[in-house]
C-alpha positions as CSV (number, residue, x, y, z in Angstrom):
1,M,-16.7,-21.6,7.7
2,R,-14.2,-23.2,10.1
3,H,-10.5,-22.8,10.1
4,D,-8.1,-24.8,12.3
5,S,-4.5,-23.9,12.9
6,F,-1.8,-25.0,15.3
7,L,0.1,-22.4,17.2
8,A,2.9,-23.5,19.5
9,G,1.6,-27.0,19.6
10,R,-1.9,-25.9,20.7
11,S,-5.0,-26.3,18.6
12,T,-7.1,-23.2,18.2
13,T,-10.3,-22.9,16.2
14,V,-11.5,-19.6,14.6
15,E,-15.1,-19.3,13.5
16,R,-15.8,-17.0,10.6
17,D,-19.2,-15.9,9.3
18,E,-19.8,-15.8,5.5
19,D,-20.5,-12.1,6.0
20,D,-16.8,-11.5,7.0
21,A,-15.7,-11.9,3.4
22,P,-14.5,-8.7,1.7
23,R,-16.9,-7.0,-0.5
24,R,-16.1,-6.4,-4.2
25,S,-15.7,-2.6,-3.6
26,D,-13.3,-3.3,-0.7
27,R,-11.2,-5.6,-2.9
28,A,-11.2,-3.0,-5.7
29,W,-10.0,-0.3,-3.3
30,G,-7.3,-2.7,-2.1
31,F,-6.0,-3.0,-5.6
32,V,-6.0,0.8,-6.0
33,R,-4.1,1.1,-2.8
34,L,-1.6,-1.5,-3.9
35,G,-1.1,0.2,-7.2
36,I,-0.5,3.6,-5.7
37,G,2.0,2.1,-3.2
38,L,3.8,0.4,-6.0
39,A,3.9,3.6,-8.0
40,Q,5.4,5.4,-4.9
41,M,8.1,2.8,-4.5
42,G,8.9,2.6,-8.2
43,G,8.9,6.4,-8.5
44,A,11.2,6.9,-5.5
45,T,13.6,4.3,-6.8
46,T,13.6,5.8,-10.3
47,A,14.1,9.3,-8.9
48,F,17.0,8.3,-6.7
49,V,18.7,6.5,-9.5
50,L,18.2,9.4,-11.9
51,L,19.5,11.9,-9.3
52,F,22.6,9.9,-8.6
53,E,23.4,9.0,-12.2
54,T,22.5,12.1,-14.1
55,G,22.2,14.8,-11.4
56,V,19.3,17.3,-11.4
57,T,17.8,16.9,-14.8
58,T,14.3,17.3,-16.2
59,A,13.7,13.5,-16.1
60,A,14.8,13.3,-12.4
61,L,12.6,16.2,-11.4
62,L,9.6,14.7,-13.3
63,A,10.2,11.4,-11.4
64,V,10.2,13.4,-8.1
65,V,7.0,15.2,-9.0
66,A,5.3,12.0,-10.1
67,T,6.3,10.3,-6.8
68,S,5.0,13.3,-4.8
69,V,1.7,13.2,-6.6
70,S,1.2,9.5,-5.9
71,T,2.2,10.1,-2.2
72,T,-0.3,13.0,-2.0
73,A,-3.0,10.8,-3.6
74,S,-2.3,8.0,-1.1
75,V,-2.5,10.3,1.9
76,L,-5.7,11.9,0.7
77,L,-7.4,8.7,-0.2
78,F,-6.2,6.4,2.6
79,G,-4.8,8.6,5.3
80,R,-7.8,8.1,7.6
81,D,-7.2,4.3,7.6
82,R,-4.1,4.6,9.8
83,P,-4.2,3.0,13.2
84,R,-4.8,5.6,16.0
85,G,-1.3,5.2,17.4
86,L,0.3,6.4,14.2
87,R,-1.7,9.6,13.7
């Protein structure tokens, strides 16, 4: 497979083997990672809004706990994938 692109007026060619395509399991884990990330962002936003609007209530604390659980799951499942400079 051949891909041509133009960067700053120069033509570069990138060769890709068919073996470079992501496997089905890699794609599935990517969707899991995306879902957990969206849960983290949505949970954090919900928790902040509830804390600011209603104060410390049961609903706000449940949102904080749910966000903490999704963050912990993300770190446990995908923490080793971080680049070396960020460890």
